[in-house]
C-alpha positions in Angstrom: 16.2 -18.6 -81.8 17.3 -16.6 -78.8 14.1 -14.6 -78.9 12.0 -17.8 -78.9 14.0 -19.1 -75.9 13.4 -15.8 -74.1 9.7 -15.9 -74.8 9.5 -19.5 -73.7 11.4 -18.8 -70.5 9.2 -15.8 -69.8 6.1 -17.9 -70.3 7.3 -20.7 -68.0 8.2 -18.2 -65.3 4.8 -16.5 -65.6 3.0 -19.9 -65.3 5.2 -20.8 -62.3 4.4 -17.4 -60.6 0.7 -17.7 -61.2 0.7 -21.3 -59.9 2.5 -20.2 -56.8 0.0 -17.4 -56.2 -3.0 -19.8 -56.6 -1.3 -22.2 -54.2 -0.7 -19.4 -51.6 -4.3 -18.3 -51.9 -5.5 -21.9 -51.4 -3.2 -22.2 -48.3 -4.6 -18.9 -46.9 -8.2 -20.0 -47.5 -7.5 -23.4 -45.7 -5.8 -21.5 -42.8 -8.8 -19.1 -42.5 -11.2 -22.1 -42.5 -9.3 -24.0 -39.9 -9.0 -20.9 -37.6 -12.7 -20.0 -38.0 -13.9 -23.5 -37.3 -11.5 -23.9 -34.3 -12.4 -20.6 -32.8 -16.2 -20.8 -33.4 -16.2 -17.9 -35.8 -18.6 -17.3 -38.7 -17.5 -18.8 -42.0 -15.7 -16.8 -44.7 -18.7 -17.2 -47.0 -21.0 -15.6 -44.3 -18.5 -12.8 -43.8 -18.2 -12.2 -47.5 -22.0 -11.8 -47.8 -22.0 -9.3 -45.0 -19.1 -7.3 -46.5 -20.7 -7.1 -49.9 -24.1 -6.1 -48.4 -22.3 -3.3 -46.6 -20.2 -2.2 -49.6 -21.2 -3.7 -53.0 -18.4 -4.5 -55.4 -15.8 -7.1 -56.2 -13.7 -8.6 -53.4 -10.0 -8.4 -54.3 -8.6 -9.9 -51.0 -9.7 -11.3 -47.7 -7.9 -11.9 -44.5 -8.7 -13.1 -41.0 -7.0 -10.8 -38.5 -6.5 -10.9 -34.8 -7.5 -7.7 -33.0 -4.9 -7.6 -30.2 -5.5 -11.2 -28.9 -8.2 -10.4 -26.3 -10.4 -8.2 -28.5 -11.4 -10.8 -31.0 -11.0 -11.5 -34.7 -12.0 -9.6 -37.9 -12.4 -10.7 -41.5 -10.9 -7.9 -43.5 -12.0 -7.5 -47.1 -10.6 -5.3 -49.9 -13.5 -4.4 -52.2 -13.5 -2.4 -55.4 -16.8 -0.7 -56.1 -18.4 0.1 -59.6 -16.6 3.5 -59.7 -13.2 1.8 -59.2 -12.8 3.0 -55.6 -11.1 0.6 -53.2 -12.6 0.0 -49.7 -11.6 -2.0 -46.7 -14.5 -3.6 -44.9 -14.1 -5.2 -41.4 -16.5 -7.8 -40.3 -16.5 -9.1 -36.7 -15.7 -12.7 -37.1 -17.6 -13.8 -34.1 -20.9 -11.8 -34.5 -20.9 -11.0 -38.2 -21.3 -7.3 -37.3 -19.8 -4.7 -39.8 -17.2 -3.1 -37.6 -15.7 -0.5 -40.0 -15.8 0.6 -43.6 -12.8 2.7 -44.8 -12.0 4.1 -48.2 -8.5 3.2 -49.4 -6.9 6.5 -50.4 -3.8 5.1 -52.1 
């Protein structure tokens, strides 16, 4: 009986954690969309397309980062390529230009 209770508790906690992660991701996406629209930046979808064109793979994470206030904004994408290598691709959020591609060495 105790084992069943422990398994049930673990399952409930896992579902709660996954639900919180999805909600946080949704909040991040909404915040990025609000910022990009308010600042006249390209959309997240446009930036994703540019990033995947520059470094094909699967996007694991995306952020909209401020480059020291006066220098503009970047979309930063973490991409895993077909060989399992992780890359960071920076897209200028105003122009859509690929600013930087870096291999993640960790």
